[in-house]
N, C-alpha and C positions, 0 to 999 in steps of 0.2 A: 372690274376685273377681281375675282376671288382670289385671295392669296392665303395660303396656309404654310406658315413658317415655323418648322420645328427647331428646337434648340436644346442643349443640355446634355447631349450625349457625351460619351467618352469612354475611357477605359477604367474599369473598376475591378477590384478583387471580389471572388466569391464571398458572398456574406456582406457585402457593402451595399451602400445605398446611391441612388441617383435621382434627381428630380428633373423631369422634362417639361418643357413648356411649348405651347403652340399658340402663336399669335395669329389670330385671324382677322381678315378684313374683306370687304366686298359684298357682304351679305349681312342680314340682320341676326347677329350672333345669338342674341337671346330667344330668338324663335326656334332654334334646333337644338336637338340633341347632339352631342358631341362624342367622337370616339377616337381610340388609339388603336392602331393596327401595328403589327410588326411582320417583318419578312426576315426570317432567319436564313443563313446562307445556304443556298441550294433548295429552298423550300418556298412554299406559297404563302402569301400574305394572309394573316389571320387577325382575327379581333383579340385585343387585349381586354379592353374595357370600354364601357360607354356610360355616358352620363345624361340625364335628361335635361330639358332646356332651362329648368330652374335649379337643377342640382339636386333635386329631391329624391331621384331614383337613380340607381347604378346598375350595371351588369358587368361581370367579370367572367373571363375565361377560367375555368377550373385551375389551370396551371399556374395562375397568379393570385388566385383568391387567398385572402389573408396576407399577402405580401405587397400587393400594389394598391394604391388609392388614387383613383381619378377624382378631380375636383375642378371646378371653373370659377372665373371671376368675371361676370358679365359686364361689369363696368370697365373691365380691362380688355374685353373680347379675348381672353385667354383661357385655355384649359391646360391643365396640369396633370402629369402623372408622377406621383411618388412611388419609387421602386426601392423596397427594402429587401433584404436577405436575398440578394441577387445570386443566381446560378448560372453556370456556364451556358446552360440552355436557353437563357434569356437573351443571349448574343442575337442581335438582329439589328436591322434599319427600323426605326420606329416612325410611324406616320400619324398624323391626325386627320380627322375629316368630319363633315357635318353629317347627320342623318335625321330623318323625320321623327324616328321614334327610338327609344332608348334599348329595345330589345331587338332591334334588326342587327344581324350578324353578317350580312352578305356583301358589305361594302358601303361606301360612302357616297355622297351626292356629287361632289366635286372631283376635279382631277387630282391626282396624288401630287403631293409636293416633292421636295428633295428628301425630306425624312431627316433624321439624326441617328447616327450609328452609335449603338451601346455595344460594347465588347466587354464580356465578363471572363477574366482570365487571371490565373494566379501569376 
């Protein structure tokens, strides 16, 4: 059974930072690119960032470029999203997933997990 367990969300002030983690299991983690998606309130899910299977390539949404950093630790089956200079428009439920290639932006392979809520507000 594939499991994708996001954590690290919370309430943060504009300009603040947060680090999200996604613990993956049930598939060969190191064989897949991984991605972070988010769903803002009242909006559709959108790609935030993706990273290749080895971590050598990344892809970011324009809205987060320069502020967010995706990384992974294949020994821990975990993908991270470091979020800096957070803005209110970053408020969303954040999800992780696997994908075949780093530049896919249309969704993940597996069912979405619970996600973790990030709220950016003064």
